N, C-alpha and C positions, 0 to 999 in steps of 0.2 A: 361377238359377232365378230366376222373377219375383216380386218383390213382390207381397202379397195383404193387403188391407183387413184388420187387425185384426178381432174379434170385437166387437159391443156390447155391454157387459156386460147377463146374460141373456137377450140375445137366442137363440132356437135356431137350427140350420143353415137350416132353410125361410125365417127368417123373413130370418135374414143372406145367405138366396139372393135374397129376394124386394126387399130393400134394394139390394143390389147389381147386381142387373136393373133395380131403378128407376135408380139414378146412370148406366147404361148407355143407359138411353133417352133419359135427359137429356142425357150428353157426347155421342151420334152423331146429337142430332137435327139434321137439314139444314135449310139454306133457298137458294129459287132466288138466284143471284146471276146480272145479264148481263158475260159476258164478251167482248170484243173490240166494233167498229163496223160500222157500215154491213152489207152482206152476210153478213161475217163474223161479224157478233154472233152468240151463243145463250145459253144459258141452261143454266148448270152449278149442280149442288147441292155445297156447303161443310158444312161442320158449323157451327152455329148459333153456338156457343160456343167460343173460341180455348181449345184445351189444347195441351198437350206429350203426344208419341208416348207416353213412359213413365208415362202417368197414365191415357189409354188402356187400355196392356198391364195395369196392376196392374190395374183394373177387370171387363178382360176377364177375365184370370187368376183372380181374385175370384171371378165369376158361375161360371164353371167350376167351383172348388176348392169351392163350399158347394151349388154342386147335387151334386157326385158324394157332400160328405158326407149329404145327405137323400137320396140315394138309393138309399146303404150302411144308409141308418137306419129306411127300407122296408122295405129289404128283412132286416135285422134282425127285423123287428116279424112277417112274418109266418114265419121261424123260433124264434124265441122271445116267449113269452108269460110276463112275470112274473106270478107271482100277486098276487091283488091287496093281502096283506098287503107283498109284496114293493116291488110299487109305491109304497104307503101312507110305510115307508120309506124308501123312497130321496127321496122329499118330503120331509118331514121333516129327512131325513140333509143333505140340501143345504139346506137354510134354517140349521140348528144349523153348517155349516161355512161359509155366508156372513156368521155370524153370528160365533163363536168361532173357526175356523178348523181346526178339529179335529172327529171326532166320534166316539163308540164303538159300536161295535154289539158287543150282549151276545144272540148269536143263540144260540140252543144246535144242536148239531150236527144238519144237515141240513134245515135251515129255509133254505138257500139263504143262507150268508153273503158268501161270494165274489163267486157271479151279482151278487148285489143291490149289491156294491161296484164291481162293474165298469161297472153301472147309475147309480151314483152319479157315477163319473168322467165317464161321456158327460155327465148333465146338469150339472155344470159344467163343460164343454168345458173339460178339460185338456186340454194336449199332450204333453206330458210325463211318464210314470208310474212310478213304481217298483215292483213289488209283492215285498213280501219274506217269507218263506215256511220250512216246513221241505223240506229234500230232497225225502223218499219225496212231495211236495206237487205239487210245478214239475210233472209230466204233465197230473197231472187238470187244475189251474188253465189250463196252456197249451191242455189241449183246449176251456176254458171259454172260453178268451177267441178262439181259432180262429172259434168256431161266433159268438160273440156279435158278432166284425167291428166294433171299436171305429175313432172317428175318430181316437181318440189314438195315439201313440206308447208301448207298454210293455214293460219289462225287467224280466222274472223272476228270482229271485237266492234264494239262500236264505240263512238267514242268517249262515253260515260262510263264509260266500264274499265276504259285505258288502263288505270291504273290496279286494278282484277293480276291484270298481266305479271305473271314470274319475272319480277327486277332481276333474276338471274341471267334468262335467256336471254342469247343473242340473236339477231336478225340479220341476213343478209339485203334485203330489199325489203323496204315500209313502203307501200300504198296506201297514200292518203285521199280518201275520197270525198267530193264534196268541202274541196280544201278548203273555198272561200267562206267556209265556217268558223276557221279559224282567223280571219283577216280584223278583227276586234281592232282598232285601238283608240286614243292614244296607247294606251297599256292593252297588255298582250291577255287575251281568256284565259282562262285553265286552264280550256282544250290545247291552246297554242304550248303554254308552256310545260303540259305532259308529254305531250309530243316532243319539244326541245331536248327533254328528258331521254326520250328514247334515243333519237340520234345520237346526244352527244353522248351516250353509254357504246352505244352499236357501232357508229360510223358505219349505217349502210349505203346503198344508193336507195332514193326517193325516187318516185311518182306521183307529182300528184295530182287530180281527176278534179277538174270543173265545168260546166258546161256557161259559168258565169264568173269567170277567176275577179273579176272586180264590179261588182254588183253597181253597189253606189260611188265610189270613190277609187282610183286608183293607189291611195295608200291604203288599202284591204291588202294591198300584193304582202305589205312590206316583213307580218308575223307569219304568213303563210309560209315564208322560205327562210326566216330569220335562225330559223333553227339547225339550218343546212350550212355544214362548215364550209362550202363551195359557193354560197350564193353571193350574189353580184353585190347587196347593199353590208357584204360582213367587213367592211370598213370605220363603218360607224358603232361608234359606242351602243348607242340607243336611238329609238326611234325620233327620239326630238331631234338632233343630230343629222339624223337621214333627212328631216324635215328642211333644213337649216338648206341644203340643194337640189331637194326633192317637191318642196311643198311651200304653197303661197300662202302663208299661214295670216287669219285674218283675225277679228275681233268680231264679237257677237255682244247682245247687252241680251241677258236672262236674269229675272229677277230683282233685275236693277243694278246689274254688277255685269263689267265684260269678262268675258273670258274666252278662250283661245279658241279659234274654229283651223281644224286641221285639214278640216276635207278637201280640199281646192289640189289634189295632187296633180303635179307636172306628164307634160306627156314622156317627160325624162326616165316617168318610173319604167313604164311597159317596153321603153327602145331599150332598156340596161337589160330588161328579161329575156327580150326577141330570140337571143343562141340559145336559150333553155326551154324556148316553148312551142309546142306541135297546134295550131289553132284548123278547127275545122268545121265546117256548118252543117246545117241540114242540105243546105239551096247545092254545097259540092257533094253531098253524098248519095243526090238527085231525089230527096224527098218534093212530092210537090201538093204534098195535103194545104188543102184551104181550112184553114178555121173562120166561124161565123160566130157573133157574141150580140143575145140577144136579150137585153133586158124587159123582167117582169113585174111590173109594177102588183104589188096585192095594200089593201084595206088592212089595217091594224083594227082591234077591239073599240069602240069609243071609249072604254074606262083603260087602255094601255096610252088612250091618246091623254087622257085625261092630266095623268100621273105624266105621264113626257112636259106638258104646257105647266104644270105647276111647278115643276121640278126648273126650268127651264126661270121660275117666275122668282121661285123662294129657295132655291138651289141647294134646300132642303123636304125630307119628307120625310115624317117620324110615325114609325107604328108602334102596336102595341108592344114588341119585344126588339123591332129592327129598325135599323136607319139606314136613310141614303143619305148623303152628305157627297156633293159637288161645287165646295166651297173655294173653287181654284178651277183656272181655264183646264186645263188638264184632265183632272176628275170629273168636268161635265160631257167634256166629249169622250171620256168612256163610259160614264155611264149615260149618255144618251147611245151613243153605241152599241149601248148591252140592248139598252129597253128597247129600240125601234127593229128591233130582231125576237124581242118576246122574252126577255130574261134580264134579271138583274143580279148583281151583286153586292152585295148590303155591305156597311162596316165592320162589323160582326166576323168577313171571312164569307159566312153563309151565304148562299145564292139560291135561285129558284126560279119558275118559269112564271111568266107572266101572260103569253100569251101565246097558242100554238098554232096561229094563224098561218104564217110561212110554212110549218111542219105539215097542216093541214092544205094547203094548198100544192106544195110536192110532189106527194101521195097522189091529188087527184089529177094533176096535169100530167105527171110520169110515169102513173098506175104502175105496171107488171113490167115495165122494162126497167131494163138492168144498167143502172146510174152508179154514176161518180159523183157524191154528193161532198163538198168542202163547209166546214163551218168552222167557227171563231172561238168560239166560249163554249167550255163544256157542257153547262148548262143546256146549249142548243141542240148540241147531241142527246142530251137527256131528252127533249122536246121531240126530234126524229124517232126516238124509239119509242116513247109513249102510241106514235102513229104508227108508227111500219111496224112495231112487235119484232118478232121473229123474221120479217122479211128483210133484215136490215142486221148487217156484217161492221164491226172495225177489222178486219185479218182478211189481207190481201190474200192468204191461203183458199181462206172460206171461199171469198170473193170469186175467186179466179175456179173452183170447182163446184159449184154451185150458180143458180139462177138468182143469189139474195144479190140488193146492191150493199155498195159499200160506203161510210161516212168515212171521211178522215178529218185530225185538224188541219188547218191549211197550213200552220209551219211546220211539221212534222211530215206529211204528205206532198210539199212541194217536189222533194226534191227523192232521186233514189229508186223508185219506182215506178211500174206501167200500170198506165188503166186501160189497154187495149182492148180490155173485153167489151167496155163501159159504152152504152148507146150513146150517151150524152153525158155533160157533165154538167151539175148545178152545183151552184156555190148560193149557200143559206144566207153568208154573211161574206165580207170581206175583209180583207186585213189590212192595215194603215202603208205595210212595206210595195216598194214598186218592185221586189225581188219575189215577193210572195206573186204577185199577177203574174208578171212574164216564165215564172217559173212553172208555177202549180196547174197552170191553163193547158199546157203542152202534153199532158200527162198521157193524154190518148192515142198521141201521134206515134205512128209506126211509119218505114221507108212505104208500104202498099197498102198506106189509109188515103183515100182522097179526099174527104174532108171530117173536118172536127165542128161539132154544135157545140156550145158553150152557152148554159142560160144563166145571171144574173138575178137575186130573187131579193127585192128591193121593198122597203116601208114606201107607202103613199106619202110625201113629204117627212122622209128620212133622211137620216145623214151621210147613204150609201154611196148614192150617186154621184155628191160633193167627193166622197172617198176615191171614186172609180173614175171622175175627170182628171183629179192629179194622176194615180199610180198608171194611166193607160201612157202617161204623156213622161213614165218613168220618172218620177218623183213621186217621192214619201208627202203623204199625207200628216202635216204637224200641226201643233196650237196654232200656228200661226197662220195654217190653212185656215182653221177652225171658228177664229176669232172670225176672221173678214166672213162666212160663212155662217156665221152665227146671227145673222139680220138678215140672211133669206128666215134658217127656221124660225125665228120669232116671228115674223111675218105669218106662215102655216097656221 
């Protein structure tokens, strides 16, 4: 492959093409030279400037290369029009990247984080880009990439598969989608460590994307950026030294022992991140979607309630081959959470459907409407499939191309995907996490959709409504909540 002229900093594809064309005109300029003597003499044109053939070939190849890039850029402009706010964010992000080597786009869901990041990569003239996301989002990102037709080479991979990436491959730019998923503390998560290894090796520019950068604590920011050499917390040796200045460390009593609680991060964390962040909300983007929520209550089978009451009383149910054990508050909370939605996981690790009332209710209530269903435990999906049969899918592409409804596990489906084709969003169960609540229920939102209708299917007398009250207040539902609510559950 013929070598090409490297891009001059800040030169666009058009500017590089014009620059290479100027070099071509100069290097191919000819002059008249008399050749021969007497009657045999003639005038021939030769190159005015002496140059080796490899140099000429390099200039010609560069002209063709940058012309192709410029042509594709013009074609892209006819297919894709960035909204004004996206163009503004791209310009601001490019300046931040050139100055600080990383930028954090804190753009709310459906405001176009992915497409904006692709535009930024184009503007900085990245060569090789690594885009890291969640598995379920890969398809939609690949579709955006095909539509965008960038001049760079981009590899899309989910966080769990990062270890499969060629260790010798170098990246100019790494885009970290749903970056808050790396925010575990006080110890870094495995994915944060793997990402840090790539950043240490390649020293690329970095774009972080998230609609909720710190959903539960400002401290979640530390491990999202700690692998970036220019991050504002680089002076701290580790998370604990970071806490000395930026966290109000408290102590909590758990199982009779006092442990440090590092969750109370100070506002100084976000103040330190301010020069690197661009925040943008749905309201700023002009979204006018109204979301309504309705709780639908169903009565489970008598046998299901009998099992639940027995477990509350005895904390154990022993069958012929399986055992349900709830000898700690955490176990009891988890078992009741399962049983009030009609499933159970035994001590052996096996699980089964106890009651399909919720699935039958959803099928009856929503009929042939194309809906999105969120479930919590895997046996809940089995219950839904037993009722819906072939009218239900778990694949986003099938959902988009057919009239089938879709069922998604709450945590894996709450980010990075769009359910804009769903008529309604229905929850078979509810997650303990406030993050899951706020992110998942926004999956139908688009700029042009005026109304989202969300339905929660709760068992009469169940634990779900107590969880709902906690997460709507942006609080995770914990064992402490459960212990207080258990008195009410005991009375039912």
